[in-house]
N, C-alpha and C positions, 0 to 999 in steps of 0.2 A: 355264344360259346366257343368259337375261332379263336378270340383273343383266349382269352381261360386256357384253348389247350399251348395255346407259344406264348401262353408268358408261364405254361405249365414243362415244358419242354425248354427253354433257357435256362428254368432254375434248379432242373434235374440233377443240372453238373454237379454243381455246388451241394445239394442238398445229401445226396449221394454221399459226394469224396470225406462231407462235413461227417455225415454218421460213419463212413466205413474207417474217418481215422482218427476218428473216439475208441473203437473197438479195440483200430489195432492197436495207437497206445499203453488202453490195456493191459491184452492180448501177449506186451509185451514187455511192460511192467512182469506180470506173471509169470513167462519165464523169464525174463533177469534174475528175477525172487528166489522161481524156484531151485535156476539154476547153480546161483551161490551161498546157497544156505546149503548142500547138499556138499557136504567133510568128501565123499569118496570120487567125488569127479575132481579132486585133487591131489589126486595121489595120483601115485605109477604103476597102473592095471587094469589085464583087461574088461574091469567093470568103469576106470573112468575112461577106458577108451567109444565102446560103446557106446552111455552115455553122452559125452560130449559129437558124440556122430549125429548121434536122435536129438542131440539141444541145437542141429549145426541142418537137420532140416528141417525141421518145427520151424525155425528160423526161416530159413526156405523155401520151402510154402507159407510165411506168411509175406513174405516179400515180394511171392508171384502170383494172391492175390492179390496186392493189392495192384502190382502192376496191371493184370490181365482187368481189373475197371478203371484203374486211369487208362486204361488206355480206349479201352471201351465208351463210352462219354464223353473224353478232352475230342475223339476223333467220328462219333458219331452224334443223331441228334434221329431222339424217339418222344409221341407221347407218353408221357409214365402212365404207369396205373399203381395202383394201394398195393399191390407185392411187387413191382421194383422198390419203393422206401425199408419195402418190410425186410428182403433180402442181406441186408447187412448186417441184420441182426442171428439171422439163418446160418450167418457168414460165423458171427461172433460164437456159435455155443462150439462151430465144429471148433471151432480154433482154440477153445477155452477148452474143451472133451480135451485135444486134446494134447497144452496143454500142462494137464491132470496125468495124464500120461505117461509122460516122458519122464519113462526111468528106467533102467534096467534089468530090476523085479517085473517090470510087468512091458514086454517084449510083447507078447500078442497081443495084451490089449492097447497096445500103441499103434501093432500095426494093421489094427481093425478102424479105430482111428483115424490115423491118417488117409485112407484109404476113403471115411465117410469122408471127411475137408475132397480129397482131387474127386470123389463126385458133387458135394455144392456149387466145388468155380465150372467145376464141369457145365455139370448144366448152368447153370447164374450163364459163363460164357454164348452157350450154345440158345440158350432164354435170349438173351437181348441179343441176340449176331439175329434171330432170325424178328425182334419186333424194328432195328431195325435199319431190313432190308425196306420191311412194306414202308420204310417212310420215304414219298421221293427224292428229302430235300437232298437227302446218302444216294440218290444213284449214280453217283462221278465214281465212286469206286465200287457200287455190287451190281454196276452191268458190265465191270470186269471181272468178275468174282463171279466163280458160280457156286449157286447156297450155301451150307454147310450141311451134312448128317453127322450121322451119326462117326459114319467111317471115318472122318473129320478126327474120331481122338481113338478109334485103337493104342495106339499106343497109353493114353490115358486107361484104356477099357485093362489091355495088358498086365499096366501094374497093376492098376486095382487088383484086378481076378490074385495075382500072383499074395496082394499081401496078404489076401483073405485066405487063400494056402494056405502061407506060411506062420497068416494067426492062427487060422488050424489046427498046426501042425505041432506051431509052441506050443499052445491053451493043451493039447489032449496029450499031448507025450510027457511036459517039466524038461523038457530041452536047454538048452540052455551049455551055446560052446563055440563052434565054430562058423556054424552055420547067424548066429546069433547077429553076425554084421554084418551077411550079406543084404535081407528088406532092406536097411536106414543106406549104406552104397550101391545099391541099386537104385530106388528114390533120388537119391544126390543125385548119382546121374540123371535123372531121365526129367528132373528137376535146370541143372542148366541148362538141359538141348531145347528143353521152351524155355525159359530165360529166352537163351539165341533164340531161339524163332522167330518170341514176343520185336526182340529187337529188330527183326529183316520186315516185322508184318505194320511196326510203326513205323520203319521208314517210307515201306512201304506205299500207304494208307496214307504220309505228306505230305507223295510225292519226292520222296531225300534221297539217298544214296546212305548204307550202313557205310559208319566208320571202321 
């Protein structure tokens, strides 16, 4: 039994990243095809600007989800459960839903789908960190770091609440104006900050100094 647990733990990174890389490739292909098919995205208009903002945020979300997974499975070890290899498909569903509504005319639905993608990524990150903390092989890192709680994700929670509020407002009023640019701009800034934090977290966990 111990040999099986050890083998499963060793193979988890390759299995998880292989599954996720396939899903990410399909998601990126879908985003690319959807973007180049929209002729209005290549015109000089507010619709084009909003469309490209949505596309950039959607792409950044996909990249961030990939970076978080790579950081987790490359840095930590734990005995996987069946849920661990199912979760990439949950990620895929969230990403495909987000791509399907990456459209200036579906801004309200896009905000809701983006909130869902953030919730999925946040929940997976918290779940994996808690499982890794229980494995003594990761004690070198976790002995110096307090356990993760939902308080560590307050910025993500506020972003989700803002997106849901914006979606409700847009869907209820049908408003399309200057406010349409606020949700993607705020989320892009939040993603940029999170990616910057990921760089520092990776460097800290590897014992290096960030460049």
